N, C-alpha and C positions, 0 to 999 in steps of 0.2 A: 468641834470641827470647824465652825465658822471662824473662830478666833485664829485658827492656824492660817487662814487665808491671808491674814494681815501680818503674819510673822515676819521677822527680819529676812527670811529666805526669799520672800516675794519682793517685787520691785516696788518702790515708793508709790508710783502712780497707780499700780494695781491695788495696793493697800488702801490708798485714799479713795479710790473708786469703790472698793468693797465696803468701806465704812459708810460712805454716802448712801450706797444701795441698801445697807443693813438698817440705817436710820429711817428709811422710807417704808420698810416692811412692818406691818402690824405685829405686835408682840405675840398674839395667838399663833400667827402663821410661822413666826421664827421658832416657836417652841416645837412645832410638829415637823418642821423642815428636815431635821436629821432623820426622822423616821421615813419620810418620803424618799430621801436620797438612798437610805439603806435598802428600801424595798426595790427601787429601780435597779440598784447594783445587783441585788439577788436575782431579779428577773433576767437581767442581761447575762449573768453567770450561767443560770440554768439553760437559757436559750442556746448559748455557745456550746455548753456541754452536750445538749441534744444533737446539735449539728455535728459535733465531733464524733459521737457514737453512730449517727446515721451515715456519716462518711465512711466509717469502718465496715459497717454491716450491710450497707445497701449499695447497689450499682448506681453511679452518677447518672443523671438524666442526660440523654443524648438527643439532640435535635433530629427530627426525621429528615431534614434537608441537608444539614451541614455534617461534615465528618466529625469524629470524636474530638479532634483537636486540629487546629490549623497547622498545616505542614510548614516546615522552615522554608524560607524563600530560597529558590535554587538560582545559582548564577549560570549554571550550564544545563544543557539538555541531557537527560539520562542517556548513557551510551548503550542503547539497546534498540534492536530492530525487531519489529513484530510483523508476522503474517498470519493469516487464518486460512484453513482449507479443510477439505473433507477428511483427509488422512494425514498421518504424520510423515515427516520427510523421508523415512526409510521406505515408504510405499509410493513416493512421488513418481509420476510418469517422467520420462526423459525430458520433456519440454519444461515441466515445472522444476525439475532438478537443475536444469541449466540456468533458468532465471534466478532461482534461489541462490545458486552458487555465486552469482555476480555480487550479491550483497556481502557474502562472506569473504570473497576474494579481495574486494576493494576496501573492506572495513574489518581487518583482522582483529582490531582491538575492541570491537563491539560484541556484546552478547546477542545471540540470535534465538528467537523462540517462535514456534508455530502452535497456535491453538487449533484444535480439531473438533469435529462433531462429537468426538468421544470425551473430550475433557473441558469443553467450553463452559458447561454448566457448573462444574466444580470450581472453575476459576471465578465465575460470577458469585457463587455462594461464598467463596473464601473472602473475596474483597468487599462484597456488599451485604454479607450476612451479619449476624449479631456481633461477631468479634472483629468485623471490619468497619465499614461505614454505617452499619446498622440500618440498611434500607431494604426491609423485607418486601416493600412494594416493587422495587426494581427486580429483586430476585424472582418474585412470583410472576411479574410481567414477562421477563425473559423466558421463564419456563413455559408459560402459556402460549407464547407466540410460536407459530409453526412455519410461517413463510420464510424460506431460506434467505432470501435477499434482505428481508427486514432484520432478521437475526444477524446477518453479516454486517449490515450497516450499524446496527446498535452495538454489536460487540466491539467494533473498532473504537467507538466513542467511549465505551466502558473501560477498555484497556488504556486509552489515552488519559482518561480521568484518573484511573487508579495508579498507573505507573509512569505514563509518559514515554517519550522516546520517539522513534520513527515508525509509522505504519505504512505498509505497501501491500497492495493486492498481490496475489500469488502469481499473476501473469505480468508483473512489472519488473523490468530488467534495470539494474543499476548501471549507469554509464560512468559516473564519477564518484570519488570518495565523498562521504558525508561531510567531511571538512570543507568541501567546496559548496555546500548547500547554503552557507551564510557568507555573503561577500565580505572581504577583508575590511571594508569601510564601516562595518557594524560591530558593536560589542555584544557578545552573546548574552551578557547579563541584562541587557535592555530588551530582550526578545522573549516572548512567551510562546509564540507559535510561528511556524514557517509554513506558508501555504503558497499555492500557485494558481494562476488563472487557468480555467479549462475552456469555457466558452465565452467569447466576447463578441456577440452579435446584437448590440442594443437596438439596431434598426428594426428588429422584429420583436421588440419588447411588448408591443400591443397585439401581436398575432394571437389568435384564439387557441392555437395548438402550440406554437413555438415560444410564445411569450414567456412563460415561467422558466423555460430552459435556455433563454437567450443570453443570460448573464450568470455565470457561476464560477465558484472556486472549485478546484480539483480536490476530491476526497479519496482518490485511489492511492494517493501518496501525500502525507503531510507529517509535520513534527509538532510535538507538544511537550511542555513541561507539565508535571503531574498536578492534578486537582485544580485545574483551571475552572472558574465558575462557568465559562462559556460552554464547556463540555457537559457539565451537570444540567445547565439550562436546556441544552439541546436534547439530552436524554429525557428530561421531564416533559419537554415539548412533544417528543415522539410518543411518549406514554399517553399524554392527554389526547393527542390527535387520534391515535389508533383505538383507544378506548371509546372515543366519540364515534368513530366509524363503525365499531362493533355494535354500539348502541343504535345507530341509524339502521344498520342491517339486521338488528335484532338477533345477533348470533354471538357465540363465545369468541374470544380472541383467536382461537385456533382455526375458526371457520371463516374468518374475514376474507373477502375477495377483493383484490386490488388490481388495478390496471397499471400500465407503464407510467403514466403521468402521475398517478397517486404515489407510486414508489418514489419517483424523482422529487416530488414536492413534499412528501411526508417524511422520508428518511434519508434520501439521497442528496445529490449535490445542491439542489435548491434549498432544502432544509438546512444543510450545512452552511450555505452562503448567507441565508437570512439570519441565522444565529450569530455568525461572525460580524456581519454588518451592524446588528443590534448591539453587540458587545463593544464594537468600536465607538459607536455613538454614546454608549453609556460611559466609556472611559476617556473620551476625547478631552484634550487639554483646553481647547477653545470652545466654550458652550455655544458660541454663535455659529460655529462650523457645522455644516451638514455633510455627513459622510454617506455617500451613495455610490452607485456604480460608475458615475462620471469620473470619479477619482482614479479608477483602475482601467478605464477604456484606453485602448491603444498605448499601453505602457511600453516604453522603450527601455526602462531600467526598473529595478526593484524599489519598493517603497515600504517604509516602516510607519505603520499607523496604529496608534493605541497599543503598542507593544506586540503587534502582529506584523511580521515581515511577509509582504506579498511579493512573490516572484513573477516574472513575465510568463506569458503563455508557453514559451519555448521550454521552460524549466521542467515541467512535469507533463505537458500535453503537446509536445512537438509532433508534427507529422499527421495532424488530423485532417488536413485539406480544407480547413476553415479557420476563422478567427485569426488569420495571419500568423499561424502557429509555427511556420518555418519547418525545419527538418532536424533529424537527430544528429546531423553532423555539425550543427551550430554550436558555438562556444557555450551558449547559455543552456543547452540541453543537458539535463541531469539524469533523466530516466527514459525508458522506452516502454510504452504500454502495448502489449501484444494482443490483448482482447480475447485470447483463446479461452479464458475462463468466464467470459461475459455472456453466458447463455440464458441468464434469468429472464430476459424479455419474452422468451418462448412460453413462459408460464404466466407472464403478466403483459399481455399484448398491448401494442400501441394503438392509438386511434387510427382506423383505416376506413377511408371513405368507400362506400360500396361500389363507386365507379372509378375513382381516381387513386385509391390506395393511400399509402402513408406519405405524408409530406416530409417526414424525416429522411426519406430516401433521397431527397434533394441535397442533403448534407449542407444546408445553408447557402446553396447557390441561389443568387438573387433571381435570375431568370426562371429557374425551375420552380421556386416558391411562388413567384408571381403568377406563373401559368397555372399552378395548382389552385391558387386562390381564385383566379378568374374562372377556371373550369367549374369549381365548386359553386361559385356565385351564380353562374349561368344555369347550372344544374338545378339550383333551388328555385329558379323562376319557372321551371317547366311543370307541366301537369304530371300527375302520378304515372300515367301511361307512358308519357315521353321519357320520364326518368327510368322507368322499368326497361324501356327499349335501349336506352344508353347503357344501363347496367348489364343487360344481356350482351350487348355489343362488346363492351369492355371485358366482360367475362370470357367471351369467345376469343377476343384478341389476347387476353391473358393466357387462355388455354393453348392457343396456337403458339404464343411465345414460349410457353412452358414446354410444349411438344418440340418446338424448334431447338430450345436449349438442351433438352434431353437427347435429341437427335445429334446435335453438335457434340455433346459430351460423349455419346456413344461412338460417333465417328472419331473423335479425338482419342477415345479409349482404344478403338480398333487400330488407329494409326500408331499409337504408342505400343500396342501389342505387336503390330507388324514390325516396327522399328526394333523392339526388343528381340523378336525372333531373328531378324536380319543380323542384329548385333551378335546374338548367340551363335548363329550360323557362321558369321565372319570370324568370331573367336574360335569356333570349332575348326574352321578351315585353316586358320593360322596355326592352331595347335597341331593339326594333322601335317601341315607343311613343315613345321618345326620338328615334329617327330620323324617325318620322312628324311629331312636333311640330316638329323642326328644319326639315323640308321645308315644313311648313305655314307656319312663321314666315318662312322665306325667300320663299315664294310671296306671303305677305301684304306683306312688305317690298318685293318686286318690283312687286306691284300698286300699292302706294302710290306708289312711285317713278315708275311709268308714268303714274299718274293725275296726279301733280305735273307731269310733263313735258308731258302733254296740255294741262293748264290753262295752262302757260306758252306753249305754241304758240298756243292760242286767243287769249291776250292779245296776243301778237305780231301776229296777224292783224288784230286790231281797232285796232292802232296804240297800244296801251297797254303796249308792251314795256318792259323796264328802261331802254333808252336814252332813249326819249321821256320817261319819267317822271323821269329824271335831268336832262334838258336843261331841262324846263319850269321847275322852281324856279330854275335858274341864270339863265334868260332873265328871269324875273320879278325876280330879284335885280338883274340888270344894269339893267333898266328903272328900278328903285327908286333905284339908285345914281345913274343919270343924271339923274333928276328931283329928286334930293335928298330923296326921301321916307324913305329908310332911315336910322334913327338908332340909336345904341348908348347904352345907359345905363351 
């Protein structure tokens, strides 16, 4: 075998090198070398054969984190619109039907699908079960969570990871076709996500209540290409966080109690924003660059950062009354959020000061927030008795205000009822007048017809009926013809 290495088939340099190498090897080793080579070849053959058979009879190992195989890179966003709600579209209320219809009307070439409380679990099992991404931890987590808003937030991220497309809350109205969601100056193949600014109030970044909510991207409407790492990291981040909360509260996932701020920071816009900023920094082209909210503050036009297209606040969050969000008539406005499905805070209340209530009611108005802060600061300096006195006073004011509001609503209701009755009476009076006029007109027409008939009868009695009047000219004409008096010109 060694002699063949130096055969004429090999290169001269290789043969020379082999001969030199052979001369340096002891005779005893050269004698057993072919045996060693044969043994190694046999081992390699058996090993490959075992691998071949195991590949046939066993399921390949799948990473618990990654999908079974990397998806092919997409140049376009999937042409699909997703919404989630309690019931299917056939059972939508009129308001939900109207908003849903806008997506179909403006995007007739897109698929449209609604996941409901009846089929969401099947969807998660299908895509994240053993025959999908093989993530039983995600399937079990989604099954165990009972808080509706947590499931709603989580489901949108699962959908966007599994299939991508556009997600919109059920109370979001489409104002423009999806073809307008990416400005013409961008190439769709260079973009993995399309998001918009929701809250841009960084002046309150260090506020103890408003701070975490002062800068965020909107997650009631956004676009994704499928299987983006940022979506999976966000899903896993939510799972880690909520399992930690359950451990702290020493309860199962189904029994975890969460307030408004925990929802916002744990699964809502704040969690969404933090995940995207982290992904931007992970994929940034310039390692020296720091990507934070300063890059998106007071944006006058969209920006493409680390394959994420960030639209201005007007795009998805116009008409908020803060963050310089403009209005829905603006050219940049793409959707209108009606908020009629946003009742989850009633089950996860905001922080409310015992005397001064919720600072969120200020809706980011500077003077209002500053006054709330000052009142709370002064309150904390008082003795417990003085604090209780203020609380009772504020509660009394609140009760009086509530009674006044109810009285005004009752008065308004009574006025509306009075106007309704007046309107009904006016309509009834008009109908009665119209009916009286109609009858009067019919009576006048009947009287006129009767008078006409009476006159005709009287003429008939006097011999001047229609037949006599018709015969007379004929008779006269005949006489003229007979006498030759009738001439034609």
